[in-house]
Structures are given as C-alpha cells and as structure tokens.
C-alpha positions as CSV (number, residue, x, y, z in Angstrom):
1,M,117.7,128.1,83.5
2,M,115.5,128.8,86.4
3,M,111.7,128.5,85.8
4,N,109.1,129.6,88.3
5,I,106.0,127.6,88.6
6,D,102.6,128.9,89.8
7,H,100.8,128.0,93.0
8,E,98.7,125.3,91.4
9,A,101.7,123.7,89.7
10,R,103.5,123.7,93.1
11,R,100.5,122.1,94.8
12,L,100.3,119.4,92.2
13,L,104.1,118.8,92.5
14,F,103.8,118.3,96.2
15,L,100.7,116.2,95.9
16,G,102.6,113.9,93.5
17,L,105.6,113.8,95.9
18,L,103.5,112.9,98.9
19,T,101.5,110.3,97.0
20,G,104.6,108.7,95.7
21,A,106.2,108.8,99.1
22,A,103.2,107.2,100.7
23,A,103.2,104.4,98.2
24,A,106.9,103.8,98.6
25,H,106.7,104.0,102.4
26,G,103.9,101.4,102.4
27,V,106.2,99.0,100.6
28,Y,109.1,99.9,102.9
29,E,107.0,99.1,106.0
30,A,105.7,95.9,104.6
31,E,108.9,94.5,103.1
32,V,111.7,96.0,105.2
33,L,110.0,96.4,108.6
34,G,107.8,93.4,108.3
35,G,104.6,95.3,108.7
36,V,105.7,97.2,111.8
37,H,104.6,100.9,112.1
38,H,107.6,103.1,111.3
39,E,107.9,105.7,114.1
40,E,110.3,107.9,112.0
41,W,108.0,108.0,109.0
42,A,108.3,111.8,108.7
43,H,112.0,111.7,108.3
44,W,111.7,108.9,105.8
45,Y,109.1,110.9,103.8
46,A,111.4,114.0,103.8
47,Q,114.3,112.0,102.5
48,H,112.3,110.3,99.8
49,M,110.8,113.6,98.6
50,A,114.1,115.4,98.6
51,D,115.6,112.5,96.6
52,A,112.7,112.7,94.1
53,L,113.1,116.4,93.7
54,A,116.8,116.1,93.1
55,A,116.3,113.2,90.6
56,A,113.8,115.4,88.7
57,S,116.4,118.3,88.7
58,Y,114.3,120.6,90.9
59,T,116.0,123.0,93.3
60,I,114.4,125.0,96.1
61,A,115.3,128.7,96.4
62,R,114.3,131.2,99.0
63,V,112.9,134.3,97.4
64,S,113.5,137.3,99.5
C-alpha cells in the first residue's frame, strides 16, 4: 500500500536521515579512516541514506 506523506513529514524524514548519516559517517571517519577527512563523503552519505530508506521499506516515486 502506497502512502503519501506531507511536506513536514518528508522534511522530518530527511532530517533524520541526514542526522543519522552524519553520526555514522563520523564513526566511519574515526574508526575506518583513522581520522582522515573523507573526500567522497557525499557518495557515502547517499549510500547510507538509500540503505536506511530501503531498510525502513520506503520507496521513492516520481509523480508526474
């Protein structure tokens, strides 16, 4: 069943995704990269957020 969410719910969803990705990426930089700045951080964030959406059973659909 597809359920539409309003603008505020989408904003909060993305805020949660970005906050979670930021926290997880901080751990990744510290533990995996040894504190080195991750130049490809945007790609890492995108993958982390896509995985989080999939794990929560969200899909993204273009509305025409």
